[in-house]
C-alpha positions in Angstrom: 67.7 101.2 104.5 65.2 102.2 107.3 64.4 105.8 107.7 65.9 106.0 111.2 69.2 104.4 109.9 69.3 106.9 107.0 68.8 109.8 109.3 71.5 108.7 111.6 73.9 108.3 108.7 73.0 111.7 107.4 73.6 113.2 110.9 77.0 111.6 111.1 77.9 112.7 107.6 77.1 116.3 108.6 79.2 116.0 111.8 82.1 114.7 109.7 81.7 117.6 107.2 81.8 120.1 110.0 84.8 118.5 111.6 86.7 118.3 108.3 86.0 121.9 107.6 87.0 123.1 111.0 90.2 121.1 110.9 91.2 122.8 107.7 90.3 126.2 108.9 92.0 125.9 112.3 95.2 125.0 110.4 94.8 127.7 107.8 93.5 130.6 109.9 94.4 129.6 113.4 92.0 128.9 116.2 91.2 132.5 117.2 90.3 133.6 113.6 88.1 130.6 113.0 84.5 131.0 114.1 81.3 129.1 113.8 80.3 131.5 111.0 83.5 130.9 109.2 82.9 127.1 109.3 79.3 127.6 108.2 80.4 129.7 105.2 83.0 127.0 104.2 80.4 124.2 104.1 77.7 126.5 102.7 75.3 126.0 105.6 73.9 128.5 108.1 75.6 128.8 111.6 72.3 127.6 113.1 72.9 124.2 111.4 76.2 123.8 113.1 74.7 124.6 116.5 72.4 121.6 116.0 75.5 119.4 116.2 78.0 121.3 118.4 77.5 123.9 121.1 80.6 126.0 120.1 83.9 125.7 118.4 85.6 124.5 121.6 83.5 121.3 121.4 84.5 120.9 117.7 88.1 121.3 118.7 87.7 118.7 121.4 86.2 116.2 119.0 89.1 116.7 116.6 91.5 116.1 119.5 89.7 112.9 120.5 89.8 111.6 116.9 93.5 112.3 116.5 94.4 110.8 119.9 92.3 107.7 119.1 94.4 107.2 116.0 97.6 107.5 118.0 96.4 105.2 120.7 95.4 102.6 118.2 98.9 102.6 116.8 100.4 102.3 120.3 98.2 99.3 121.1 99.7 97.3 118.2 102.7 96.9 120.5 100.9 94.8 123.0 102.6 91.7 121.6 106.0 93.0 122.6 106.6 91.5 126.1 109.9 93.2 126.9 108.8 96.6 128.2 112.0 98.4 127.1 111.6 97.1 123.6 107.9 98.2 123.7 109.0 101.6 124.9 111.3 102.0 122.0 108.5 100.8 119.6 106.1 103.4 121.1 108.7 106.2 120.5 109.2 105.1 116.9 105.4 105.0 116.4 105.1 108.5 117.9 107.6 109.9 115.4 106.1 108.1 112.5 102.6 109.4 113.4 103.9 112.9 113.5 105.7 112.6 110.2 102.6 111.0 108.5 100.1 113.3 110.1 101.8 116.7 110.6 98.4 118.6 110.5 96.9 116.4 113.1 100.0 116.7 115.2 99.9 120.4 115.0 96.3 120.5 116.2 97.1 118.0 119.0 100.2 119.4 120.5 101.3 122.7 119.0 98.5 125.0 118.1 97.6 127.5 120.8 93.9 127.0 121.6 91.8 126.9 124.8 91.3 123.4 126.1 88.2 124.4 128.2 86.1 121.6 126.7 88.6 119.0 127.7 88.6 120.5 131.3 84.8 120.2 131.3 84.8 116.5 130.3 84.8 113.9 133.1 87.5 112.0 131.2 89.6 112.8 128.2 89.3 109.3 126.9 91.5 109.0 123.9 94.2 111.5 125.2 94.4 109.8 128.5 94.6 106.3 127.0 97.5 107.3 124.8 99.6 108.7 127.6 98.6 105.9 130.0 99.9 103.4 127.6 103.3 105.2 127.6 103.1 105.5 131.4 102.2 101.8 131.9 105.1 100.7 129.7 107.5 103.0 131.5 106.2 101.5 134.8 107.1 98.1 133.5 110.6 99.2 132.6 111.1 100.5 136.1 109.6 97.6 137.9 111.7 95.1 135.9 114.8 97.3 136.4 115.3 97.7 132.7 116.0 101.4 133.1 117.5 103.5 135.9 115.0 103.9 138.7 113.1 107.1 139.3 109.6 108.6 139.3 107.7 106.7 136.6 105.5 109.7 135.7 108.5 112.0 135.4 110.3 109.5 133.3 107.3 109.1 131.0 107.0 112.9 130.7 110.7 113.2 129.9 110.6 110.6 127.1 107.4 112.2 125.7 108.9 115.7 125.9 112.1 114.7 124.2 110.2 113.1 121.3 107.8 116.0 121.1 110.6 118.5 120.9 112.1 116.7 117.9 108.9 116.2 116.0 107.7 119.8 116.7 110.9 121.1 115.0 110.0 118.8 112.0 106.3 119.8 111.9 107.1 123.5 112.0 109.7 123.1 109.2 112.7 123.9 111.4 114.8 121.2 109.8 114.2 122.6 106.3 117.1 125.0 106.6 119.4 122.0 106.9 118.4 120.8 103.4 118.3 117.2 104.4 116.4 114.6 102.5 113.2 113.3 104.2 114.6 109.9 104.9 117.7 111.4 106.5 115.6 113.5 108.8 113.5 110.4 109.8 116.7 108.4 110.5 118.1 111.3 112.6 115.0 111.5 114.7 114.9 107.7 115.3 118.6 107.7 116.3 118.2 110.7 118.6 115.4 109.0 120.5 117.2 105.6 120.6 120.2 107.4 122.1 118.0 109.1 124.7 116.4 105.8 125.6 119.8 104.0 125.9 121.0 106.6 128.4 118.1 105.5 130.6 119.0 101.8 130.5 120.1 100.3 133.8 
């Protein structure tokens, strides 16, 4: 392996180490109580080393967001083969729920944890996050244009569907369904049926 290639790999390995550490600490301590020094102590490097890769913890948080939304968007894009836009919408909703159930930590960081999004505001485009929502919006637009659901503002409809699904999975991620003592598969089935019922109420 060439020296340049080895150095690039080592650089990426260090970035990944920092991101993995920050992800765990954000979840364990919360955003406010996690600092560059905390992350440095966790990976046993100096804070100065981290500043070689990231300007501050906001940028680290942004990268974590990008990685998580890229995973979600990748799952959404698997539904390109579904030509009927309403059926694709239902598949997106199911994928969203499955993503939250399989990746509760990521979901917490993406949608629930209180943290400043200043880095996102500084970026010209929020690539992965925008792509994921745009896929939902484009699918909803197809449903409206083809009169598969009741007419209305496409953006508002997309936000309504997302908000409904988010409310359900947030209850799950934060353990609010635990008090019901329901098996995991029953909870999953309940979430799927709730979203399906919501979507059916939108049908034309």
